[in-house]
N, C-alpha and C positions, 0 to 999 in steps of 0.2 A: 782568645787566641787560636783554637782548634777550628773555631767556625770561620774565622777570618783568613785563615790557611785555605779552606775548603774553598771559598768563594773566589781567593785568585785561581786557584785550580780550575775550578769551572768556566771564570775568566777564559781563561789561556786554552781551554779546550774548546770554547763556543768560537775561538777563531780560526779553528781548523774543521770544517763539515764535516772531514773526514774521521778525525779522529772522536768528534761528536757520537756520529752516526754508531761509532764502533763500541761506544763506552754505553751507548743507548741499549744496543742490541744484546750485551753481553750483562745489563743489569736486568734485562725484561727476558731473559732466555727462557725463563720458566713458563713464560705468560702466552695462552693460546696464540696463534697467528690470528690477526684481523682478517674478515670475512672477504675485503676486497682484496687480499693477496692469492687468493682461488682462483685463478683466471686462466684455466687450460692450460697448465706449465708442466712440465715434469713433475713429479716426486722427487723432492729432495731433503735432507736434510737441514736443520738450522743450525746447528751447532759448527761452526766452523766450514760451511758450502764455503767460502770466498777465501781459507788459506791455501797454500799451496799443497800440492800432493805432500810433500814430506811434512808440513807444520799438522797437514790432518791429520796422518798415520802417529805422529808425537803425543799429539793431542788425544786421542784415544787412548793410546796405549799410559798416558799420564792418567786416565781416568779409570782405568782397569787397574793400576797397579799403584799409581802415586808417586812417580819417577820418569824419567824422561830413558827412550831407549839409547843406549848408544848405537849407531847408525855407522860410526866409522871403523869400530875394530868390535863387534857383536859377537859376544861371551855365550850369554843365556840362549835357551833356545827359544823364548819368544821373542827376543830381539834379533834370532835370524830369522826369524818367519816376518817381521818387520822388513828385513834387510830386503829379504825378496820380494815382498809387495812392493817396496820402493823404486828396485831395480830389474828384477825379472830378467834374467839373460837369457831363459828359455821361454820367453813368452807366447810366441808362435805355436812352439809342441804343447805345451799347457794348454794353450787355448783350445788345440784338439782333441786332447784328451779329458779335459773337463766338461767338455760338451756333453750330456749326458746320452746324446744319441750318434755322435760323430767317434766317442769311446769306442762304440761296438765296431768298427774298423780297424782298430788300433789290438784290440783285444783278440780279434780274428787272427792278426799277424801273430801275435805273441803264441795265444793258447787255442784257438778254435771256436766252435760254438758253443762245446759242452756247458757252460756253466753262464750262459747270459739268457734272460728272461725276455720273452719274446715282443716285442712292440705291437700293439692292440690298435693304434689312432697316434696320428702325427701331425701336427698342423698349427699354424698360428690366426688359420680362418675359421671361427665356428661361431655359433650361438648356444643358447642353453636346448635347445632343440636335439644340437648337435651331440654334446653333454650327457643327456638323457639316451642319446641312441646306445650308448657303450656299454649299458645296463650294471649291473653289480659286480662286485670283487673285482673292482680297478683299483689301480692308483694313478695319479696324474700329476704330473711334475715338470713345471719349467725347466727348459734343458740348459739355460743359461743362468743358474743361481743354485747355491746350494742351503737346503735345509727347508725348502718351503715345498711340501709333502702334502696330497690330499686322497684319505682313504675314503674311498664308496664301498661301504659292506652292502648296505641296502639302498636301494636308489630312493624309496619313496619317504624315507627318510631328509633328504638332501632338498635345500632351495638352489635349485638350479640357475634361476633368474641372478640371485646372489654370486652362485659361485662363478657365473660366467662375468660378472663385472671383475669381481676379485681375482681372476686367471687375467683378464683383458689390462688389467693396471698393474700384473707382476710384468706383462712384456712388456710396458711401455716404461718399466722405473729402469734406469742406470744401475744396473747392480755394479759394476765393475770401479763407479764412483761410490756409491753408497756403501762399499766395505775395501776400498782401497786396492782390489785387487785386480789389475790389468786385464789378467787371460781372459776374465768373462767378458770383456768387451769384444773379443773376436767372435763370439760365439752368435749367430742367427738365433735370436727369442723365437721359440715355439714351445706348443706343450705337448708332451710325451704321456700313452696312456699304458698301463702294461698290469698284467696282472696280478692279482692280491694273493700272494703265498700264503697260507694259514698251515701253524705249526700240528701237526699228527694229534696232539695231547689237547687239542681244543684252546689254546693259547691265541690271544689273537692275531701275533705278528711273530715272524722268524726273530730270533736272537742275532745280535750281530758280532762279527768278528773283524777288528780292525788292526792290519799290522803297519808300524810304522818303521820305515827301512830307510836307512842310515849308510850310504855307502864309502868304505873304508877306504885308504890310499893304498893297501895293499889287495885291494879286489875283493875283500870279503864285504859282508852284510854287518850290521848291526841291527837287531831287532827288538822291538817293541811291543806288545801283543796288548790290546782291550779287548776284554768278552763283558757285551753289554746284555744285560738279560732283561726281556721286557715284561715278565710277571714270575716271580716278584721283580722289582725295580731295583738294578743295581750292576756295578762296571767295576770288575777288577782287573789289576795290569799284571801283565808275565811276559818272562824272557823267549827266545825261541825255545827253551828247552822247555816251558810251560812252568818255570819255577814264578811265585809268586813275589812281584818285587815290592819293596817297601815304600811305596808313595802312591796317592792317590789324584785321580785327574778328572779335575771339575767336580769334589765330590759334592756340592750343593744340587747338581742336576741328578747324579746317579751316585746314591751313598755305596760305599765299598759293601760287600759281604761278610759276615762275623765267620762263617767257615770259607776253605778255599773250595772251587767251585771241581768240578770232575772234567776232566780235558775231554773237547770233543772228542767224537771219531773222526772227523773231515781235518783235524789239526794239523797234519803233516801236509796232506796236499793241500788245502790252503795258503800253508807257509810256500809250500813249494810254488805254487802260482803265484803269489806275489813276490818272491823275489825274481820270477823272469819278468812279471809288468815294471819292475823297479830299476830295472836295469840301465834306464836312459835317463836315471834324475840322482842327485847328489843325496836328495830327502822324499820320500812320498810317504802318504798314508795311502793303504790298498783296504779296501772295504768289501767286507762279504757280508751275504745273511746266508743263515744257517740252519736248516731244520734237522730231524732226526738223523737221517742217511745222506739228504744232497746239500749242499751248498750253491748260492747264485753270488755273481760278482754284482757290486751293486755301483761304485765309485772310484776313480782316484781323486786325492782330496789333497792341496799342498801348503795351507793355511788352515790346519785346522782350528775353530773355535776362533777363527778370523787372529788368531795368533796371542789369543789372549786367556788362554787357559790359568786356572786356578790349580797350581800342582802342589802340593802339598805333603810333604815339608819344604819350605823354600829352595834349600840350596839342590832339590831334585831338578830343578829348573836348570840351573848350571851342569847337574850331571847328565844331560840329556843333552843340552847345546854343545857339549864337549864331544857326544857322538855322529854329529855333524861336521863334517871337514867342508866348509864351505870356501869356495874361493871367491873372495870379495873384488880381486881384479885391482887397479891402479885408477888414478882419478879421470884417465881419459874414457877407461872401458865403463867407468860409473856413467860419466856421463853421456856416453853411446848408449847404454845398456836403458836407461832411465828416458832419453829420450825416444828410442825405439819402443818403447813398451806405453807410454803416455801420449805423446804427440798423436799420434794416429787416431786416437777417441775423440779427436775436437770434430770430425768427419759425421759420428752419429750421435754427441752428447750435448747438446747446447754448446757448437762452436765457441762464441765468444766468449762463454762465463770458463771454458777448460780451457783455452789458451791462457787467459788471464790467470788463471789458478796456478798454471805451471808455472809460470813467471813470479810469484810470489803475490800476486794481486791480490788486497785484503780487504777494502771494501772502499766503496765512493758513494756519492750522493744519491745515482740511480739505483747502485745494485739491492739496496736495501727491499726494494719493490717485489724482487724476483725469492725472497724466502716463503719457502712454504714446509710444512712439515710432513710428514707421509702418513698417508689415510692409512690403518692398517686393519684388516681386519682379522680377530684372534680365530675366529671361529672357524677358519680355513687355512689355518697355519702351526697344525702340528707336526715338527719336526721329529725325522724318523733317524 
């Protein structure tokens, strides 16, 4: 009887080619894509690429946490980040300040030039000789992405031909669609080169100080601070008074230290600067690099870890979410926000697919031909 039921199910599925292709794609998702699919297409994800934006966000959240996010009335921190990715009321402003170069103008308006690293080179037209001419002790990063950073300490150890190919591939990838973060779609893709700043004690890179700032109804700001040490490798969580908080943020990536670290000398200055930079947002993470005496602004982040951080113990996901006073608006506002956030992206990121995805287009007889996995070279993907 069991096999008879399976046969009836198969026959019913075969009557609808769209449903048959959907089932086949789910059953063979673990297999590599055939070589015939790699025909000068934009790099895209295989899983749920033809889902609506909302379903893509829900699917990735389910894979991370094993449950669906509440996008109608979000309460957890991770749910509120997903809500921002879907609707993003401040999409134009977020696009301006997440640009790794465009944010410099915003910083100068708020704080001046004191803690900005100089830009050594910027452009989208380059080859291996261009990269070789930049020399040693530099950092390369796409302006329209998050996490992809290349550290060049000694140029004789760099395969510049491979590096040039990897950077060009980064420029072609529609990062706003890969991460479902629409503000990245407002950024002109370029590569920026900045100096590599080292610690005076000889460790390779500066440590990180990241402030999560939540604007409250009374005008005050709730602060959570991450201190990330590069050597030894750890992350500790504090409040604005540098009191250790009893939870960890993605401990598999950065395990917590056994002892409480010393308070950085520049902590109060960085906190004051972060509060100035957060004034236009209900929530933002302001990132700095800090050495023994100096510190430098890094970036503004609006969906840390893509909204999928492993917060342990889990109840702190709700506690941190309670700090965020999120205005979810009404049905009409959400429709307007979502349309404004996602509809303009059809101009630059494969028009027909994005329009169809926006209106919950799932799968068709011809859509399967466009599936392609990301060709990703991990040798040049060190996230800082």
